Structure formats: structure tokens, C-alpha cells
C-alpha positions as CSV (number, residue, x, y, z in Angstrom):
1,M,26.2,-45.2,-49.4
2,R,27.8,-42.2,-51.2
3,A,30.9,-40.4,-49.0
4,S,32.4,-37.1,-50.3
5,G,35.0,-34.9,-48.2
6,R,33.8,-31.5,-48.4
7,V,36.2,-27.8,-47.5
8,L,35.8,-25.0,-45.8
9,L,38.2,-23.1,-46.6
10,V,38.4,-19.1,-45.5
11,D,40.5,-16.3,-46.0
12,G,42.3,-14.2,-44.4
13,R,38.8,-11.6,-44.9
14,E,37.3,-14.0,-42.8
15,R,35.3,-15.3,-45.8
16,L,34.1,-18.4,-46.5
17,L,34.4,-20.0,-50.1
18,L,31.1,-21.2,-52.0
19,F,29.9,-22.3,-54.8
20,R,26.4,-21.9,-56.3
21,S,24.8,-24.9,-57.2
22,T,21.9,-25.5,-58.3
23,D,20.1,-29.2,-60.3
24,E,19.7,-30.0,-64.4
25,T,16.7,-28.0,-64.4
26,G,18.3,-24.8,-63.0
27,A,15.9,-24.6,-59.9
28,D,16.6,-25.6,-56.3
29,P,19.5,-22.9,-55.8
30,H,21.8,-22.7,-53.2
31,W,25.2,-22.3,-51.6
32,M,27.4,-25.1,-50.9
33,T,30.9,-25.7,-49.8
34,P,33.7,-27.1,-52.4
35,G,34.1,-31.1,-52.0
36,G,32.8,-33.5,-53.7
37,G,32.3,-37.9,-54.3
38,R,34.9,-40.4,-52.3
39,R,36.7,-42.5,-54.5
40,R,37.8,-45.9,-54.6
41,R,40.0,-46.8,-51.6
42,E,40.6,-43.2,-51.1
43,S,40.5,-40.9,-47.3
44,L,38.2,-39.0,-47.0
45,A,41.1,-36.0,-46.8
46,A,42.3,-37.6,-50.1
47,T,39.0,-37.1,-51.3
48,A,38.4,-33.2,-50.0
49,A,41.9,-32.1,-51.4
50,R,41.2,-33.9,-55.3
51,E,37.8,-31.8,-55.2
52,L,39.9,-28.4,-53.5
53,W,41.6,-28.8,-56.3
54,E,39.3,-29.6,-59.0
55,E,37.2,-26.8,-57.8
56,T,39.6,-23.8,-57.1
57,G,43.1,-25.2,-58.5
58,L,44.4,-24.8,-54.9
59,R,45.9,-28.4,-54.3
60,V,47.2,-28.8,-50.9
61,P,48.1,-31.8,-49.5
62,P,46.1,-34.2,-47.7
63,A,47.1,-34.2,-44.1
64,E,47.2,-30.3,-44.1
65,L,43.2,-30.3,-44.6
66,G,44.1,-31.4,-41.0
67,P,40.8,-33.5,-39.1
68,R,37.6,-33.6,-39.7
69,V,35.6,-31.2,-38.2
70,A,31.7,-31.6,-39.2
71,W,29.7,-34.4,-41.3
72,T,26.0,-34.6,-42.2
73,G,24.2,-37.3,-43.9
74,G,20.6,-38.8,-44.6
75,F,18.2,-40.2,-47.5
76,A,18.7,-38.0,-50.6
77,D,17.3,-39.0,-54.4
78,L,18.9,-36.8,-56.9
79,G,17.7,-37.1,-59.8
80,W,21.2,-39.3,-60.5
81,R,21.2,-41.2,-57.6
82,A,19.1,-42.1,-54.5
83,G,20.4,-43.7,-51.4
84,H,22.5,-42.6,-48.2
85,F,24.6,-39.6,-48.6
86,E,27.3,-38.3,-46.2
87,D,29.5,-35.2,-46.0
88,H,32.6,-34.7,-44.2
89,F,34.3,-31.3,-43.4
90,F,37.8,-30.4,-43.1
91,F,38.4,-26.6,-42.0
92,L,41.7,-24.3,-44.1
93,R,42.6,-21.3,-43.8
94,V,44.7,-19.5,-46.7
95,D,45.9,-16.0,-47.1
96,R,43.9,-15.7,-49.8
97,H,42.8,-17.5,-52.4
98,E,42.3,-17.1,-56.8
99,V,40.0,-19.5,-57.6
100,D,40.4,-21.2,-60.6
101,T,37.4,-23.5,-62.4
102,R,39.8,-24.6,-65.0
103,H,40.4,-28.5,-63.7
104,A,36.2,-29.2,-63.0
105,E,34.6,-31.9,-64.3
106,K,32.1,-31.5,-66.7
107,H,29.1,-32.0,-64.2
108,E,30.9,-30.3,-61.6
109,R,30.9,-27.0,-64.2
110,T,27.4,-27.3,-65.6
111,S,25.8,-27.5,-61.6
112,L,28.0,-25.4,-59.8
113,A,26.7,-21.7,-60.9
114,E,29.1,-19.4,-59.6
115,H,31.3,-18.7,-56.5
116,R,32.0,-16.1,-53.6
117,W,33.7,-15.1,-50.3
118,W,31.0,-15.2,-48.3
119,P,31.6,-13.3,-44.8
120,V,30.6,-15.3,-42.3
121,D,28.1,-13.2,-40.6
122,A,26.7,-12.7,-43.8
123,L,26.2,-16.2,-44.2
124,A,22.6,-15.8,-41.4
125,T,21.1,-13.3,-43.9
126,G,21.3,-15.1,-47.9
127,V,18.6,-14.6,-50.0
128,E,19.5,-18.4,-50.8
129,P,20.6,-21.6,-49.0
130,V,23.3,-22.3,-47.4
131,V,23.4,-25.9,-46.9
132,P,24.1,-27.9,-44.5
133,S,23.0,-25.3,-42.3
134,G,24.9,-24.8,-38.8
135,V,27.6,-23.9,-41.5
136,A,28.1,-20.3,-40.2
137,P,28.1,-20.8,-36.3
138,L,30.4,-24.0,-36.8
139,V,33.0,-21.4,-38.9
140,G,32.8,-19.0,-36.4
141,E,33.8,-21.4,-33.7
142,L,36.5,-22.9,-36.0
143,L,37.4,-19.0,-36.9
144,A,37.9,-18.3,-32.6
145,G,40.1,-21.0,-32.1
146,R,37.4,-24.0,-31.0
147,I,37.8,-27.1,-32.9
148,P,36.0,-29.6,-32.1
149,A,37.3,-33.2,-30.2
150,E,34.9,-34.9,-32.9
151,P,33.0,-33.8,-35.5
152,I,30.3,-32.6,-35.1
153,R,27.2,-33.2,-37.0
154,L,25.3,-31.0,-38.4
155,P,22.1,-30.9,-40.1
156,W,20.7,-33.2,-43.0
157,H,20.0,-31.5,-45.8
158,H,17.8,-32.9,-48.7
């Protein structure tokens, strides 16, 4: 199983940061949160914090991410790996942040084509999908101060 830590990063204008990702051929475009695979002996919060720094230049201590708010998982064949995947989400608010991708790993620089701060209400009307589905309503709940007691399960996206 491959577990990943991901961050629902929202700025002071209540916009969610998403990256546009494609596969190696440029097909299957979709928008997703910053985050990536857990390293050996790394907590999910430490993974999410490390990936946030690599992909956005924002460095935060893992404890600042708070509890996991959601997760999703299932089987996928991504070409570079097939098997069971799980994504675990943390929620973080910042006043503002200028994205800096200089610390991204090589594969991240090629697969993450662009980034954009999305108003939450615009996520449901986008032309390209946001994965996993259910992120927009979840962020709306989080912005209203409703943090779930247990992580919410979101639909698997593969």
C-alpha cells in the first residue's frame, strides 16, 4: 500500500490551492491538492508538511496541520505503480502565500503543470475534474468551522 499526506491549503480569500496534473502523455488532466507519498517511518502529518514545502515553498511544522480531516483510497494502476493507494488530508489556513516550486522533485515538476488558487464555489463548475470529488463541500464545511471528529471518507478517484 502507498499512503500519501495531502494538504487542503486555503488562503485568506478562502481559495483552495490546487495543482493541475497530467500523466506522462499529457492526458487525464485533473486538479489536486499539494501532497505526496509517505517515506519510511514518516508520519502522515510529517509527509504532508514535507510535501507542502517541496511543492509550494511553505514550511510548517507537522503539528500545525492539526488532525486529519479526510481520506480516500482504493486500487489504481498509475503506470509507475499499481496497487492500493490511500490519500490522507489535512487542513491549513494561511493569510496568503506565494507558491514557490523550486524545491519540487523532478517528477513533480513535470507532472504538476500549473497551480491556481480556486474560490471554493468555483470548484464544482470547473471544466477539468478535481480529485477526489467531494473536496469542495468538505472545504466549505471546514471554512465554516466544522472540523470532523473523525476523518471523512471521500470517493476514490481511480
